[in-house]
C-alpha positions in Angstrom: 61.8 229.6 -12.8 63.7 230.7 -15.8 63.0 228.2 -18.4 65.2 227.1 -21.2 64.2 228.8 -24.4 63.3 226.9 -27.6 63.6 228.9 -30.7 60.9 228.4 -33.4 60.1 230.7 -36.2 61.7 233.5 -34.3 59.4 233.0 -31.2 61.1 231.7 -28.2 58.6 229.2 -26.9 58.6 226.6 -24.1 56.3 224.2 -22.1 55.3 223.7 -18.7 57.1 223.2 -15.4 56.0 223.1 -11.7 58.6 223.3 -8.9 59.4 224.8 -5.7 60.2 228.1 -7.3 58.4 231.2 -8.9 59.3 230.3 -12.4 61.2 227.8 -14.2 62.2 227.0 -17.8 61.6 223.3 -18.0 59.4 220.9 -20.0 56.7 219.3 -17.8 53.2 219.3 -17.1 51.9 220.4 -13.6 51.2 223.6 -11.8 52.4 225.1 -8.8 50.1 226.0 -5.8 46.3 226.3 -5.6 44.2 228.3 -8.0 42.7 231.1 -6.1 41.3 233.7 -8.2 38.9 233.7 -11.1 38.9 236.4 -13.8 36.0 236.4 -16.3 36.8 236.0 -19.9 35.5 239.5 -20.9 36.2 241.3 -24.0 38.4 244.6 -24.1 37.6 247.1 -26.5 38.9 250.1 -28.2 40.3 252.5 -25.8 40.5 250.0 -22.9 36.8 249.4 -23.0 35.4 246.3 -21.4 32.3 245.9 -23.6 31.6 242.5 -24.8 31.8 242.0 -28.4 28.9 240.4 -30.2 30.9 238.3 -32.6 30.4 234.5 -32.2 32.3 231.5 -33.5 31.4 230.4 -36.8 31.4 226.6 -36.5 31.8 224.1 -39.3 31.9 220.4 -38.6 33.5 217.9 -40.9 33.9 214.0 -40.6 37.0 214.1 -42.9 40.1 215.5 -41.2 42.2 215.5 -44.1 40.1 218.1 -45.7 41.6 220.8 -43.6 44.9 222.3 -44.7 47.6 221.9 -42.1 49.7 224.9 -42.9 49.7 227.6 -40.4 49.6 230.6 -42.7 47.2 230.0 -45.8 45.6 232.6 -47.9 42.2 232.8 -49.3 40.5 233.6 -52.5 39.6 237.2 -51.5 38.0 236.6 -48.2 36.0 239.4 -46.5 38.1 240.3 -43.4 36.6 243.7 -43.1 38.4 247.1 -43.3 41.2 248.2 -41.1 40.1 250.5 -38.3 41.7 253.7 -37.2 40.3 253.5 -33.6 43.3 251.8 -31.4 43.0 249.3 -30.3 40.3 247.4 -31.9 38.2 245.2 -29.8 39.5 242.0 -28.7 39.3 239.3 -25.9 40.7 240.3 -22.5 44.3 239.5 -22.0 45.7 237.3 -19.2 46.7 238.8 -15.7 49.0 237.6 -13.1 47.0 237.2 -9.7 47.9 237.1 -6.2 47.2 234.1 -3.8 47.4 236.5 -1.0 50.9 236.3 0.2 53.3 239.2 0.9 55.3 241.0 -1.6 58.8 242.7 -0.7 58.2 246.5 -0.1 61.9 246.9 0.4 63.8 243.9 -1.1 67.6 243.7 -0.6 69.8 241.1 -2.7 72.7 239.6 -1.3 75.1 238.0 -4.0 76.9 234.8 -3.0 79.5 233.2 -5.0 81.9 230.0 -4.4 85.5 229.6 -4.2 87.2 229.2 -7.6 84.7 231.1 -9.5 85.9 233.6 -12.0 86.9 236.9 -10.5 85.6 238.7 -13.6 82.3 236.9 -13.5 82.1 237.7 -9.7 82.8 241.6 -10.2 80.5 242.0 -13.2 77.6 239.9 -11.6 78.0 242.1 -8.3 78.0 245.3 -10.4 74.6 244.1 -12.0 73.2 243.4 -8.7 74.1 246.9 -7.5 72.9 248.7 -10.8 69.3 247.0 -11.5 67.8 248.3 -8.3 68.4 252.2 -8.9 67.6 251.9 -12.6 64.2 252.9 -14.4 63.9 249.0 -15.2 63.2 247.9 -11.7 59.9 250.1 -11.0 58.8 249.5 -14.4 58.9 245.9 -14.0 57.6 245.5 -10.3 56.0 248.6 -8.7 52.5 247.9 -10.0 52.6 244.7 -7.8 53.3 246.8 -4.8 57.1 246.1 -4.6 59.5 248.9 -3.2 63.0 249.8 -4.4 65.5 247.2 -4.8 69.1 247.5 -2.8 72.0 245.1 -2.8 74.3 244.0 -0.1 78.0 243.5 -0.4 79.0 240.3 -2.3 80.5 237.4 -0.6 82.7 234.8 -2.0 82.6 231.6 0.2 85.7 229.8 1.2 84.1 226.4 0.3 83.9 225.1 -3.2 80.7 224.3 -5.0 79.7 220.7 -5.1 79.9 219.1 -8.7 76.3 218.0 -8.2 73.4 219.0 -5.9 69.8 219.3 -5.5 67.2 222.0 -4.3 66.6 220.0 -1.2 70.3 219.9 -0.5 70.6 223.6 -1.2 67.6 224.4 1.2 69.1 222.5 3.9 72.6 223.9 3.4 71.2 227.6 3.2 69.1 227.0 6.3 72.0 225.9 8.3 74.0 228.9 7.4 71.4 231.3 8.2 70.2 229.4 11.5 73.8 229.2 12.7 74.7 232.9 11.8 77.5 232.1 9.4 79.3 235.4 9.1 79.5 235.1 5.2 75.9 235.5 5.2 73.6 238.5 6.3 71.3 238.5 9.1 68.0 237.9 7.3 64.8 239.6 7.6 61.4 239.6 5.6 63.1 241.7 2.6 66.1 239.6 2.2 66.6 237.8 -1.3 69.8 235.3 -1.2 71.1 235.2 -4.8 73.3 231.9 -5.0 75.4 232.0 -8.2 76.8 228.5 -9.0 80.0 228.3 -11.0 80.7 226.2 -14.2 80.7 222.6 -13.4 78.0 222.3 -10.9 74.8 220.5 -11.9 71.5 221.3 -10.0 68.8 218.8 -9.7 65.3 220.4 -9.1 62.4 217.9 -8.8 64.1 215.7 -11.2 64.8 218.4 -13.8 68.4 219.3 -14.5 70.1 222.8 -14.7 70.9 224.0 -18.1 69.0 221.1 -19.8 65.6 221.9 -18.5 66.0 225.3 -16.7 68.3 228.3 -16.4 67.4 229.5 -12.9 64.7 229.3 -10.1 63.7 231.0 -6.8 62.1 229.6 -3.8 62.2 230.0 -0.2 63.2 228.4 3.2 61.7 228.8 6.8 64.2 229.5 9.6 64.0 228.1 13.1 62.2 229.4 16.2 65.2 231.2 17.2 64.9 233.4 14.2 61.2 233.5 14.5 60.5 231.0 11.9 60.7 233.6 9.4 60.5 232.8 5.6 63.7 234.0 3.4 63.6 234.2 -0.1 66.5 232.8 -2.2 67.3 232.5 -6.0 69.6 230.0 -7.7 71.7 230.8 -10.9 73.5 228.0 -12.3 76.1 228.8 -15.1 74.5 227.8 -18.3 75.5 228.6 -21.9 73.0 230.6 -24.0 75.1 230.8 -27.1 72.3 229.6 -29.1 70.4 232.8 -28.3 73.6 234.9 -28.8 74.1 235.5 -25.3 77.5 235.0 -23.4 78.1 233.6 -20.1 77.7 236.9 -18.3 74.5 237.6 -20.3 73.0 234.4 -19.4 73.5 235.1 -15.5 72.2 238.7 -15.7 69.2 237.7 -17.8 68.4 234.9 -15.4 69.1 237.2 -12.5 66.7 239.9 -13.5 63.9 237.2 -14.3 64.3 235.6 -10.7 64.7 239.1 -8.9 61.4 240.1 -10.5 59.7 237.0 -9.4 61.3 236.9 -6.0 60.1 240.3 -5.0 56.6 239.7 -6.3 56.3 235.9 -5.2 59.0 235.8 -2.4 57.5 232.8 -0.5 56.1 230.3 -3.2 56.5 227.2 -1.0 54.6 228.6 2.2 52.8 231.8 1.4 52.5 232.5 -2.4 51.7 235.9 -3.8 51.8 236.9 -7.5 52.2 233.2 -8.4 50.1 232.4 -11.3 47.9 233.5 -14.1 44.1 234.1 -13.8 42.0 230.9 -14.0 40.6 231.6 -17.3 43.9 231.9 -18.9 45.6 229.0 -16.8 46.5 227.3 -19.9 49.1 230.1 -20.6 50.9 228.7 -17.5 50.9 225.2 -19.0 52.3 226.5 -22.5 54.8 229.0 -21.0 56.4 226.9 -18.1 55.1 229.3 -15.5 52.6 231.9 -14.6 54.7 234.5 -12.7 55.5 237.8 -14.0 58.9 236.7 -15.5 57.6 233.5 -17.0 54.8 235.4 -19.0 57.3 237.0 -21.0 60.4 234.7 -21.0 59.3 233.2 -23.9 58.6 236.3 -26.2 60.7 237.5 -29.0 62.8 240.5 -27.9 62.1 240.0 -24.2 65.7 239.9 -23.4 67.7 243.0 -24.1 70.7 244.8 -22.9 69.6 247.7 -20.8 71.4 250.9 -21.6 71.1 252.3 -17.9 72.0 249.2 -16.3 74.7 248.0 -18.9 73.5 244.4 -18.8 71.3 242.0 -20.4 67.9 241.7 -18.6 64.4 240.2 -19.3 61.3 242.3 -19.5 58.5 240.9 -17.3 54.8 241.1 -17.5 52.7 244.2 -16.7 49.0 243.6 -15.9 48.5 247.3 -16.5 50.0 247.4 -19.9 48.4 244.1 -20.8 44.9 245.6 -19.9 45.6 248.9 -21.9 46.4 246.7 -25.0 50.1 247.8 -24.8 53.0 245.4 -24.9 52.6 243.6 -21.5 56.4 243.0 -21.6 57.8 245.9 -19.8 59.8 248.3 -20.4 58.5 248.2 -23.9 60.8 249.3 -26.5 60.6 253.0 -27.1 58.6 253.8 -30.3 57.5 250.6 -31.0 53.8 249.9 -32.0 52.3 246.8 -30.2 50.2 244.6 -32.2 48.7 241.1 -31.9 46.0 238.7 -33.0 43.5 237.3 -30.6 41.3 234.0 -31.0 37.9 234.5 -30.0 37.0 231.5 -27.8 33.3 231.2 -26.9 33.2 227.6 -25.8 33.6 226.4 -22.1 36.1 223.5 -21.7 36.9 221.7 -18.7 40.5 221.2 -17.7 41.4 218.4 -15.1 44.2 216.8 -13.4 45.3 215.9 -9.8 41.7 215.5 -8.7 40.8 218.8 -9.7 39.0 220.7 -12.8 38.7 224.0 -14.0 36.4 225.5 -16.6 38.0 227.9 -19.1 37.2 229.7 -22.2 38.5 227.6 -25.4 37.1 226.1 -28.6 35.6 222.5 -28.3 36.3 220.4 -31.2 36.0 216.5 -31.5 38.9 214.6 -32.7 38.6 214.5 -36.6 36.2 217.4 -36.8 36.7 221.1 -37.9 35.6 224.4 -36.3 36.3 227.8 -37.6 36.9 230.8 -35.1 37.4 234.3 -35.4 40.9 235.8 -34.9 40.7 239.5 -33.9 43.5 241.7 -34.9 44.5 244.9 -32.9 47.3 247.4 -32.5 47.8 250.3 -30.0 48.7 252.6 -32.9 49.0 252.5 -36.7 51.5 249.9 -38.2 53.4 250.6 -41.2 51.4 247.9 -43.0 49.7 244.4 -42.4 51.2 241.8 -40.3 51.4 238.1 -40.9 49.3 235.7 -39.0 50.3 232.0 -38.2 49.0 229.3 -36.0 51.2 226.5 -34.4 50.4 224.1 -31.8 52.5 223.4 -28.5 53.7 220.0 -29.5 55.2 221.4 -32.6 57.1 224.0 -30.7 58.5 221.5 -28.4 59.7 219.5 -31.3 57.2 216.8 -31.7 54.4 215.9 -34.1 51.6 218.4 -34.4 48.1 217.3 -33.3 46.3 220.4 -34.6 45.8 221.3 -38.3 45.1 224.9 -39.3 44.0 227.0 -42.3 43.4 230.7 -42.3 41.0 232.5 -44.6 43.7 235.3 -45.2 47.4 235.6 -44.4 47.0 238.6 -42.3 45.7 242.1 -41.7 45.6 245.1 -39.5 43.9 246.8 -36.5 40.1 246.1 -36.6 40.3 243.4 -39.3 39.1 239.7 -38.4 40.6 236.7 -39.9 39.1 233.1 -39.8 41.0 230.1 -38.5 39.9 226.4 -39.0 41.1 224.1 -36.5 41.1 220.4 -36.9 42.4 218.2 -34.0 44.0 214.9 -35.2 45.0 213.2 -32.0 43.8 213.7 -28.4 46.4 213.6 -25.5 45.8 212.3 -22.1 44.5 215.9 -20.9 42.0 215.9 -23.8 43.0 219.7 -24.6 45.9 221.1 -26.9 47.1 224.6 -26.7 48.0 226.5 -29.7 50.0 229.8 -30.4 48.8 232.7 -32.8 52.0 234.2 -34.1 51.9 237.8 -35.5 54.9 239.1 -37.4 55.8 242.5 -39.1 59.3 243.1 -40.0 61.5 241.8 -37.1 59.0 242.1 -34.5 56.8 239.3 -33.5 54.1 238.8 -30.9 52.0 235.8 -29.7 48.7 234.8 -28.3 47.9 231.5 -26.9 44.4 229.7 -27.3 43.3 226.0 -26.3 41.2 223.2 -28.0 39.3 220.8 -26.0 38.0 217.7 -27.2 
């Protein structure tokens, strides 16, 4: 699902949502599907090494929570954070990985754009042109080929004679679309295992997805339906793009459509049947809390909230969103691809040595985090790395998820230094002040140099 972005200190951040779709931008707190793959929380090294670091948490427990500074970027009095390294990247904990639940991907996806009566002809023409151009572009294989997805093509656009409803739900959309395809409506293609139906709704239509409203909680989503026995009970992928304003992010009406369209296409191709046979549907178990913090764990979700993820692709000519690459992340490069040409990637990674238990819905999962009782303080190491030399040190800050979502922060942070460079190690003291119902709190480590900003996510258990 394409989640509604929340702007905060330059980083686009959002929270969790779970729905009948591969990815959604929405503030909720449940996960989709069943966890099937576990990835160890090993440590990556310089040059892609998987060797474990010998660093350990330096823990300091206090009984007075007020003694810890709450600022996210405090400087120390000449702390020893080590010297910058000229070996790139410096050692750091392993990055998340988008994992498969075993379902198929689309080896020859074909998208069929569908519009409604009364929509703007300029929008129809431009959106159709976008769908025709994204497949042959360099963007498409960079975005999805590593997941086994093949070349994308597009069918002719269709404008229906019917007017879109003023309000509808995803259940109603599924029933309506299944009837169209099962009855052989000539406005729709004869579907096969590579079909993606792209439903673009006009301004004025409100869509309810499991109680969440379009443009208030999400910008788009994808899912699937199953056709009747006469059609072999095949699954058919579809995506929904409501008409939302993105003016707060500098996007116009068309930009919002193509940005969401690229996000959902990348997810529909890598996880075409999230309801019945999910594929690349979520992040690995040891980083499952990234899904909670970002609003989803598919390849589009993992980058949707990153600063600079959306850009106007010069070859396509439209705004698109960079999705997550497992290969780039494992190599300590910018995981959101295609990465900007000539840009050095840098980040700051918390060293999480404790095992904490996440629970909910009768299930529990153990992940690496930092265990801190409410009111106590613990200091963890923050490992700085870049994939090449930067033009100076970058600033490092910490913020909790509640703060990003406009609420009161429940974690207090204090750094021993305001930033550094590749190979240096900062130390972050964390004090949880209030527990939530899950007894865990996600936090963001934000790294900023000039107009470039990157983030890493950690979790506190109490």
